[in-house]
N, C-alpha and C positions, 0 to 999 in steps of 0.2 A: 374697872374705872373707865376704860376707853368706850365701853358701851353707854355709860352715862353721859359721856361727852358727846357721843353720836346722837343720843336722844335729845340733848340740849340743842344740838345743831339742827335737828329736824324741826324743833319748835321755833328756833331763831331765824332760820333761813327762809321760811315760808313768806313772811312779810318782806324780807329783803328782795326776794325774786318778784313778789307781787308789786313792789314799788316801781319796777321797771315796765310793767304792763298795764297798770291801772292807776287811778287817782289816789292821792294820799288819804282821802277820806275813806275809801274802800280798804286801804291798807290798815287804817286805824280800826275799822270794823273787824277785819281779819285778826289783827293782833288782840283785840278784846276777846274774841271768841276763843282764840288759842290760850289766853290767860284763864278762861273758864276751864278748859281741858287741863291746863297745868295745875289749877286748884284741885281738880279731882285727883291728880297725881299726888299732891301733897296730902290729901285726905286718905288716900289708899296706901301710902308708903309705910305707915306704922304696921300694917298687917304683915308686910314682908320682914320688917325689922324684928317683930315679935315671933313670927312663926319660923323663920329660917333656922335658928339654933334648935328649936324644938323639933322641926322636921328632920334635921340632920341626926339628932340624938335618937329619935324614934326609928329612923331608917336603920341605924346600927343595931337597935334592940329588937324591933319587930316590924319588918317591912310590910307585912300584910295589914297590920293595924294602920300603918302610915297610908297605905293605899286606900283604906276605908275613909280615913280622915281627909285625904286629898279629894276623894269623891264628894264628901260633904262640903268641903271648901269650894269645889267647882260648882256645885249646885247653888251655894250662897253667892258666889261671884257672878253666876249667870243671872240670878235674880237682881243683884245690885246693878249689873250692867243694863238689863232691860228696864229696870225702874228709872235709873238715872238718864238713860237715853230718851225714854218717853217724856219724862219730866222736863228735860232740857229742850226737847222739841216743842213742847207746849208753852213753856215759859221763857224761851230764849229772849224774845224781844222785850218783854216786860222786865225780866231780870236785868238785862243790860241797861235799860233806861233807868231803872231804879238805882243800879250800882254806879253808872257813869254819867247820869244826867240826861236831859232832853236832847243834847247834841247827838246822842247815840240812839235816838228813837227809830232811825231807819236801818239800824244794824241787824235787825232780827232775821231778815231773809238770808243774809250771808252767814250769820251765826248758826242758823239751823242747818245749813249745808255743812259747815265746819264741824258742828257738834254731832253729826252722824257718826263720827269716829269716837265719840265719848264712850259708848257702850263697849265696843271691843277693847278700848284702852283700859277701862276699868277692869274688865275681865283679865286682861294681860297683867295688869299691876297686881291683882289679887293672886294670880296663879304663878307668877314668876319665881316666888320664893320656894315653891315646891320643886321646881325644876333645878334651881340652884342648890338645893339641899342635898340632892343625890347625884347630880351630874359632875363629872370630873372636867368635862369640856365646857367651854364658855358659850353655851347656846344663845343666851340672851344678848351677850356682847356681839356675837356674830350676826344675830338678827338685826340689832340696832345699826351696826356698821353697814350691813347690806341694804337696809332701808335708806340710810343717809347716802350711800353710794348711788343707789337707784335714783333718788331724788336729784342728786347732783348731775347725773347723766341726763336725766329728762330736762332739768333746768338749763343745762348748757346747750342741748339740742335745739 
């Protein structure tokens, strides 16, 4: 649970920090792009919910079969990540303008930069259930907290 809170903090604190160094219009563009990344998270979350119990059970029964399944999942996640990243780069400006209206017509450039993280984020979301299924330690939680801590240190500096 603390890892999920840290992940929410990473999404929420970006616009807060940006509001201190740029215009509110740019902050709105950043928030819109972050919402697109958050929507990808909502779309990918069911993968983990469905696969986590299955992976834990498979790990107990046949770890080698699980390894093969995770390799297939990794290939699928990589394809999803590449596809979504490319599509978002191509259609960022148009998509935001259709979704939020003509006031966001200039949001495309900032959105493209922000959405560079969409591919790795999709890959992470698809693969985190495989790590959670077999790990006793909280790797994803530590990673999210480390990311939030790093962000906070850089933002304060």
